[in-house]
Wavefront OBJ file of the C-alpha trace (Angstrom):
o trace
v -15.652 -17.114 -12.525
v -18.390 -19.835 -12.271
v -21.544 -19.184 -14.272
v -23.645 -18.737 -11.137
v -21.332 -15.962 -9.915
v -21.420 -14.265 -13.315
v -25.211 -14.260 -13.216
v -25.207 -12.886 -9.667
v -22.806 -10.101 -10.641
v -24.838 -9.237 -13.729
v -27.928 -8.770 -11.541
v -26.417 -5.613 -10.049
v -25.671 -2.550 -12.158
v -22.291 -2.060 -10.514
v -21.350 0.819 -12.837
v -24.405 2.783 -11.665
v -23.755 1.855 -8.032
v -20.137 3.025 -8.100
v -21.110 6.233 -9.906
v -23.202 7.181 -6.868
v -20.199 7.197 -4.485
v -17.696 9.999 -5.212
v -15.166 8.712 -2.652
v -14.524 5.580 -4.703
v -12.591 7.616 -7.311
v -9.685 8.338 -4.953
v -6.156 7.018 -5.317
v -3.386 6.240 -2.807
v 0.249 6.322 -3.931
v -0.978 5.965 -7.491
v -3.168 2.959 -6.652
v -6.974 3.049 -6.932
v -8.470 3.169 -3.457
v -10.247 -0.043 -2.503
v -12.650 0.495 0.373
v -12.715 -2.738 2.360
v -13.475 -0.932 5.613
v -17.275 -1.072 5.341
v -17.731 -2.694 8.765
v -16.140 0.418 10.298
v -18.277 2.750 8.169
v -19.360 2.784 4.535
v -18.933 5.538 2.003
v -21.922 7.716 1.123
v -23.706 8.470 -2.147
v -23.619 11.993 -3.563
v -27.290 12.406 -2.732
v -26.505 12.036 0.980
v -23.847 14.728 0.751
v -26.300 16.943 -1.118
v -29.100 16.362 1.395
v -26.864 17.387 4.295
v -25.530 20.504 2.580
v -28.953 21.501 1.219
v -30.457 21.312 4.694
v -27.738 23.538 6.098
v -28.064 25.915 3.152
v -31.848 26.274 3.141
v -33.571 24.946 6.282
v -31.135 25.115 9.204
v -33.354 25.774 12.235
v -34.551 24.298 15.484
v -37.904 22.582 15.764
v -41.272 23.879 16.816
v -40.880 27.446 15.524
v -43.620 29.479 13.880
v -41.658 30.167 10.729
v -40.772 28.457 7.469
v -37.356 26.893 8.080
v -38.447 25.472 11.441
v -41.578 24.008 9.906
v -39.454 22.562 7.113
v -37.242 20.956 9.746
v -40.270 19.445 11.465
v -41.459 18.068 8.146
v -38.017 16.650 7.351
v -37.847 14.845 10.676
v -41.263 13.319 10.034
v -40.293 12.237 6.526
v -37.077 10.635 7.764
v -38.894 8.744 10.516
v -41.205 7.402 7.841
v -38.256 6.416 5.657
v -36.590 4.544 8.534
v -39.945 2.990 9.361
v -39.979 1.580 5.848
v -36.361 0.456 6.211
v -37.087 -1.512 9.383
v -40.796 -2.238 8.731
v -42.230 -0.420 11.727
v -44.225 2.674 12.587
v -42.636 6.098 12.158
v -43.351 6.809 15.854
v -41.289 3.746 16.817
v -38.117 5.352 15.412
v -35.722 7.164 17.765
v -32.742 9.147 16.490
v -29.501 9.484 18.427
v -25.791 10.185 18.004
v -24.889 6.484 17.663
v -26.028 2.983 18.574
v -23.910 2.901 21.727
v -25.462 6.040 23.212
v -28.982 4.836 22.377
v -28.288 1.452 23.964
v -27.006 3.044 27.160
v -30.186 5.165 27.271
v -32.334 2.066 27.088
v -30.223 0.085 29.560
v -30.390 2.862 32.151
v -34.122 3.152 31.741
v -34.545 -0.609 31.728
v -32.626 -0.852 34.999
v -34.695 1.962 36.429
v -38.009 0.170 36.108
v -39.205 -3.043 34.551
v -42.422 -4.787 35.542
v -43.249 -1.987 37.936
v -39.991 -2.145 39.898
v -36.275 -1.498 39.536
v -33.986 -4.301 38.473
v -31.869 -5.734 41.220
v -30.525 -8.883 42.841
v -32.160 -12.010 41.433
v -32.680 -10.497 37.980
v -30.589 -11.699 35.032
v -29.561 -10.354 31.617
v -28.116 -12.626 28.958
v -25.387 -11.366 26.595
v -23.105 -13.251 24.169
v -19.378 -13.695 23.569
v -19.867 -12.857 19.902
v -21.206 -9.328 20.280
v -19.738 -5.883 19.791
v -19.193 -4.354 23.201
v -21.859 -1.734 22.515
v -24.386 -4.519 23.152
v -22.514 -5.801 26.196
v -21.157 -2.946 28.326
v -24.498 -1.074 28.629
v -25.945 -4.239 30.197
v -22.865 -4.937 32.297
v -23.405 -1.487 33.821
v -26.525 -2.870 35.522
v -24.363 -5.124 37.667
v -24.059 -2.149 39.986
v -27.730 -2.729 40.784
v -27.031 -6.347 41.629
v -28.226 -7.726 38.312
v -26.517 -10.954 37.236
v -25.063 -10.963 33.716
v -24.919 -14.382 32.082
v -22.962 -15.253 28.955
v -23.953 -17.350 25.933
v -20.854 -19.064 24.605
v -19.656 -19.677 21.060
v -18.383 -22.549 18.931
v -14.743 -21.510 18.550
v -14.135 -23.642 15.473
v -16.419 -21.542 13.246
v -17.211 -18.543 15.464
v -20.933 -19.260 15.615
v -23.166 -18.755 18.593
v -23.945 -21.813 20.742
v -27.743 -21.481 20.663
v -28.196 -24.539 22.860
v -26.055 -22.913 25.527
v -28.042 -19.689 25.188
v -31.343 -21.577 25.535
v -30.062 -23.468 28.585
v -29.205 -20.186 30.359
v -32.652 -18.686 29.890
v -34.966 -18.953 32.867
v -37.715 -17.133 34.714
v -35.122 -14.702 36.162
v -34.003 -13.558 32.697
v -35.328 -10.064 31.998
v -33.575 -9.309 28.720
v -31.523 -11.044 26.021
v -29.031 -8.830 24.132
v -28.114 -10.357 20.775
v -26.260 -9.207 17.678
v -27.816 -9.742 14.270
v -24.364 -10.286 12.726
v -20.827 -10.225 14.066
v -18.866 -7.151 13.052
v -15.616 -9.118 13.499
v -16.141 -12.492 11.808
v -19.389 -11.973 9.879
v -21.520 -14.664 11.578
v -25.292 -14.113 11.177
v -27.224 -15.247 14.238
v -30.647 -16.944 14.168
v -32.204 -13.836 15.663
v -35.844 -14.755 15.121
v -35.368 -18.029 16.963
v -33.542 -16.298 19.831
v -36.273 -13.670 20.154
v -38.857 -16.473 20.371
v -36.799 -18.212 23.093
v -36.485 -14.952 25.020
v -40.204 -14.272 24.892
v -41.043 -17.860 25.863
v -39.121 -17.193 29.110
v -40.758 -13.809 29.702
v -37.710 -11.794 28.672
v -37.363 -8.886 26.241
v -35.018 -9.022 23.232
v -32.602 -6.243 22.278
v -31.001 -6.664 18.819
v -27.840 -4.962 17.629
v -28.272 -4.793 13.835
v -25.410 -2.372 13.178
v -23.333 -4.780 11.161
v -26.242 -6.534 9.442
v -27.747 -3.251 8.175
v -25.861 -2.931 4.850
v -26.099 -6.620 3.997
v -29.612 -7.884 4.612
v -33.249 -6.863 4.956
v -34.387 -6.041 8.465
v -38.013 -6.731 9.386
v -38.719 -5.995 13.050
v -42.323 -7.150 12.723
v -41.208 -10.548 11.467
v -38.467 -10.774 14.115
v -40.896 -9.623 16.840
v -37.931 -8.092 18.716
v -38.624 -5.493 21.385
v -35.761 -3.178 20.415
v -33.372 -3.030 17.487
v -30.534 -0.560 17.101
v -28.534 0.279 13.983
v -26.133 2.936 12.710
v -26.825 4.693 9.450
v -23.123 5.258 8.719
v -22.862 1.495 8.294
v -25.446 1.514 5.445
v -24.345 4.446 3.341
v -25.570 7.283 5.469
v -24.176 9.855 7.948
v -22.778 9.197 11.410
v -26.021 8.702 13.348
v -27.729 5.981 15.338
v -31.312 4.785 14.987
v -33.339 2.809 17.517
v -36.540 0.870 16.926
v -38.594 0.255 20.037
v -42.017 -1.300 20.224
v -44.405 1.515 20.942
v -45.591 -0.083 24.170
v -42.037 -0.133 25.543
v -41.176 3.412 24.449
v -44.333 4.589 26.249
v -43.920 2.421 29.388
v -40.207 2.797 30.181
v -39.141 6.037 31.848
v -36.235 7.810 30.108
v -33.883 10.157 31.903
v -34.647 13.521 30.298
v -34.850 17.253 30.862
v -38.149 18.505 32.298
v -39.350 20.648 29.382
v -38.995 17.780 26.905
v -42.328 16.360 25.760
v -43.414 12.994 27.124
v -44.731 11.976 23.697
v -43.274 8.989 21.880
v -40.733 8.873 20.322
v -39.501 12.398 21.168
v -39.182 11.657 24.893
v -36.139 9.515 24.040
v -34.378 12.250 22.028
v -32.563 14.606 24.339
v -31.480 18.084 23.262
v -31.354 19.354 19.707
v -30.842 16.546 17.226
v -28.323 16.511 14.380
v -30.853 17.747 11.814
v -28.505 17.917 8.846
v -27.440 14.285 9.306
v -31.019 13.186 9.762
v -31.732 14.746 6.367
v -28.889 12.568 5.072
v -30.543 9.465 6.552
v -33.602 9.968 4.378
v -31.345 10.256 1.358
v -29.474 7.030 2.138
v -32.735 5.103 2.486
v -33.839 6.521 -0.844
v -30.557 5.395 -2.400
v -31.250 1.824 -1.307
v -34.845 2.043 -2.529
v -33.663 3.447 -5.889
v -31.287 0.530 -6.264
v -34.267 -1.785 -5.839
v -36.348 0.157 -8.324
v -33.558 -0.024 -10.907
v -33.076 -3.754 -10.452
v -36.767 -4.560 -10.674
v -38.807 -1.586 -11.843
v -42.022 -3.455 -12.610
v -42.280 -6.547 -10.420
v -42.773 -6.119 -6.677
v -43.721 -9.651 -5.757
v -43.137 -10.901 -2.233
v -39.957 -12.720 -1.298
v -40.067 -16.141 0.272
v -36.515 -15.655 1.546
v -37.327 -12.477 3.440
v -40.785 -13.632 4.540
v -42.574 -10.552 3.273
v -45.234 -9.689 0.682
v -44.674 -5.990 -0.068
v -47.132 -3.626 -1.728
v -46.181 -3.110 -5.390
v -46.021 0.686 -5.050
v -44.276 1.021 -1.704
v -40.783 2.137 -0.792
v -40.601 -0.935 1.409
v -41.080 -3.121 -1.679
v -38.130 -1.438 -3.402
v -35.983 -1.922 -0.269
v -36.895 -5.621 -0.263
v -35.792 -5.928 -3.903
v -32.578 -3.980 -3.217
v -31.481 -6.303 -0.434
v -32.283 -9.412 -2.439
v -29.973 -8.057 -5.137
v -27.315 -6.943 -2.658
v -27.352 -10.358 -0.974
v -26.811 -12.247 -4.223
v -24.061 -9.927 -5.390
v -22.179 -9.868 -2.071
v -22.397 -13.640 -1.819
v -20.607 -13.946 -5.169
v -17.820 -11.601 -4.003
v -17.516 -13.381 -0.664
v -17.213 -16.811 -2.249
v -14.479 -15.485 -4.523
v -12.607 -13.936 -1.613
v -12.841 -16.978 0.673
v -11.766 -19.324 -2.121
v -8.756 -17.115 -2.855
v -7.644 -16.731 0.759
v -8.045 -20.477 1.252
v -5.313 -20.969 -1.363
v -2.829 -18.943 0.696
v -1.531 -21.475 3.236
v 0.001 -18.826 5.501
v -3.422 -17.257 6.209
v -6.210 -18.490 8.466
v -9.839 -17.418 8.179
v -11.811 -17.152 11.410
v -15.521 -17.858 11.049
v -17.707 -19.852 8.700
v -15.832 -21.281 5.707
v -18.200 -24.112 4.717
v -19.916 -22.973 1.465
v -23.128 -24.752 2.488
v -23.398 -22.366 5.431
v -22.599 -19.114 3.645
v -26.153 -17.834 4.139
v -25.227 -17.580 7.827
v -22.330 -15.173 7.288
v -21.822 -11.631 5.983
v -18.990 -10.812 3.539
v -16.810 -9.770 6.496
v -13.652 -11.834 6.995
v -11.245 -11.942 9.940
v -7.863 -13.365 9.047
v -4.413 -13.830 10.570
v -1.027 -15.076 9.496
v -0.492 -18.564 10.895
v 2.259 -18.570 13.539
v 2.852 -14.855 12.934
v 5.945 -12.964 14.059
v 6.247 -9.270 14.879
v 6.424 -8.368 11.185
v 3.253 -10.320 10.329
v 0.766 -8.855 12.816
v -2.665 -7.682 11.654
v -1.400 -4.084 12.012
v 1.628 -4.842 9.800
v -0.603 -6.364 7.148
v -3.102 -3.516 7.288
v -0.320 -0.958 7.041
v 1.277 -2.561 3.984
v -2.100 -3.052 2.313
v -2.964 0.587 3.091
v 0.156 1.760 1.245
v -1.171 -0.080 -1.794
v -4.607 1.519 -1.553
v -6.463 -1.297 0.246
v -8.359 0.010 3.272
v -8.713 -2.732 5.896
v -8.910 -2.780 9.689
v -6.867 -4.458 12.354
v -7.540 -5.099 16.027
v -10.622 -6.251 17.895
v -13.235 -3.785 16.465
v -14.766 -3.673 20.006
v -15.629 -7.381 19.771
v -13.371 -7.772 22.783
v -14.921 -10.895 24.245
v -14.498 -12.714 20.923
v -10.802 -11.871 20.502
v -10.170 -12.875 24.112
v -12.043 -16.148 23.649
v -10.018 -16.967 20.517
v -6.756 -15.946 22.302
v -5.748 -13.358 19.690
v -6.309 -10.166 21.655
v -2.776 -9.888 23.005
v -1.207 -10.492 19.587
v -3.094 -7.859 17.599
v -6.519 -9.326 17.006
v -7.472 -9.840 13.345
v -7.048 -8.262 9.958
v -10.632 -7.546 8.873
v -11.725 -7.385 5.223
v -15.235 -6.051 4.833
v -17.004 -6.130 1.473
v -20.155 -4.221 0.580
v -22.074 -4.008 -2.671
v -19.964 -1.162 -4.167
v -16.929 -3.465 -4.213
v -16.061 -5.423 -7.346
v -14.670 -8.805 -8.354
v -11.676 -6.993 -9.832
v -10.952 -5.411 -6.426
v -11.164 -8.830 -4.764
v -8.698 -10.280 -7.267
v -6.273 -7.377 -6.747
v -6.501 -7.824 -2.978
v -5.766 -11.543 -3.251
v -2.721 -10.832 -5.424
v -1.486 -8.271 -2.915
v -1.964 -10.644 0.027
v -0.098 -13.418 -1.783
v 2.791 -11.080 -2.510
v 2.943 -9.568 0.979
v 2.617 -12.834 2.861
v 4.876 -14.694 0.430
v 7.563 -12.028 0.831
v 7.341 -12.284 4.608
v 7.704 -16.035 4.507
v 10.416 -16.254 1.836
v 13.838 -17.428 3.083
v 16.569 -14.840 3.520
v 19.585 -14.713 1.228
v 21.802 -16.265 3.886
v 19.669 -19.381 4.263
l 1 2 3 4 5 6 7 8 9 10 11 12 13 14 15 16 17 18 19 20 21 22 23 24 25 26 27 28 29 30 31 32 33 34 35 36 37 38 39 40 41 42 43 44 45 46 47 48 49 50 51 52 53 54 55 56 57 58 59 60 61 62 63 64 65 66 67 68 69 70 71 72 73 74 75 76 77 78 79 80 81 82 83 84 85 86 87 88 89 90 91 92 93 94 95 96 97 98 99 100 101 102 103 104 105 106 107 108 109 110 111 112 113 114 115 116 117 118 119 120 121 122 123 124 125 126 127 128 129 130 131 132 133 134 135 136 137 138 139 140 141 142 143 144 145 146 147 148 149 150 151 152 153 154 155 156 157 158 159 160 161 162 163 164 165 166 167 168 169 170 171 172 173 174 175 176 177 178 179 180 181 182 183 184 185 186 187 188 189 190 191 192 193 194 195 196 197 198 199 200 201 202 203 204 205 206 207 208 209 210 211 212 213 214 215 216 217 218 219 220 221 222 223 224 225 226 227 228 229 230 231 232 233 234 235 236 237 238 239 240 241 242 243 244 245 246 247 248 249 250 251 252 253 254 255 256 257 258 259 260 261 262 263 264 265 266 267 268 269 270 271 272 273 274 275 276 277 278 279 280 281 282 283 284 285 286 287 288 289 290 291 292 293 294 295 296 297 298 299 300 301 302 303 304 305 306 307 308 309 310 311 312 313 314 315 316 317 318 319 320 321 322 323 324 325 326 327 328 329 330 331 332 333 334 335 336 337 338 339 340 341 342 343 344 345 346 347 348 349 350 351 352 353 354 355 356 357 358 359 360 361 362 363 364 365 366 367 368 369 370 371 372 373 374 375 376 377 378 379 380 381 382 383 384 385 386 387 388 389 390 391 392 393 394 395 396 397 398 399 400 401 402 403 404 405 406 407 408 409 410 411 412 413 414 415 416 417 418 419 420 421 422 423 424 425 426 427 428 429 430 431 432 433 434 435 436 437 438 439 440 441 442 443 444 445 446 447 448 449 450 451 452 453
């Protein structure tokens, strides 16, 4: 391993990290389980499991009651809003909890279509989406076509699966009411220049809705710096329970009219949370944020200086400062694993990587790789590869991962989509090397001549 990668690896206490996740100790057919399915959902630290079970054991109640467990639940909800506020760098009252990002996005799209600028959206209004996005940030906006809204599409550069920002800018105009953009592609790992796109949207009088689900475990999110109007994420993608979280600028959460039951308060943010929330999982969200903060505290317990990379100057004693440090460490470590993985796959001629492969551009991709066998046959589909890898304890995904427009654009949808390998910071260099050896063996076996040839 190059010296720079050794240094990057040494910056993360990987033994401590892995000790926090009980699921990592599993085996499959005698093989150690290697969790490369992070883009579909990460594993959780023991503290998250404990927080969920402890809430159910001690404080299980509905909100607003005049008794101890209900008051404890109210306090927990407030504490978790504050934790997510630190995670995203926003006010606690700008945090909305929901079952998942998709549901939250549909809630906003319906309300957005109901009234914007004092009137309902309709013919003549436009919304701009991209070919790179997960469908959860596409279909909720496509639903507004029934009101006569025109949906426009920002295209991609197929050769490296990056967004064509010039095309996006050219399609913005005075009719554009909202731009829906992904922070990072859940299929090919591309990181978009979100801050620039938000600026372009605002310059044309449009709002910006950011899907940060895939970016959440890999990089620091700062909604104040981005100046986005909304940002949605899923805590099960960054080491928490299956829940969704929405940031909305306070002015928008107050101005837009949600569909809700009559008795529900009209106060922000509760007016956007319908019915009884999943309290036990919300308790787990606070624990997953604390895990990330603790990682930062361990990596840099004394220095809390600002980071030029992330554009922030955190307070030395704050949880936000520890989160900043954690993501700086995670970024360096994951970059070292990603470089190792891309270099290894590039040496297997039968495999093609979709997305950014130029090392000088690696800061614009997450450690999420989409690959396929070149000129595959029915025994070399992404599903066939994922199945054989799964028997060896490597957990990968196949298909389109709901990035349907991307797989259609790249003409791989009808032949199985991609095999997706998703690294997070609990993975190791040794796991990467074992995966590469397995891929070489599997693909080499499939391509070896038969005995009769």
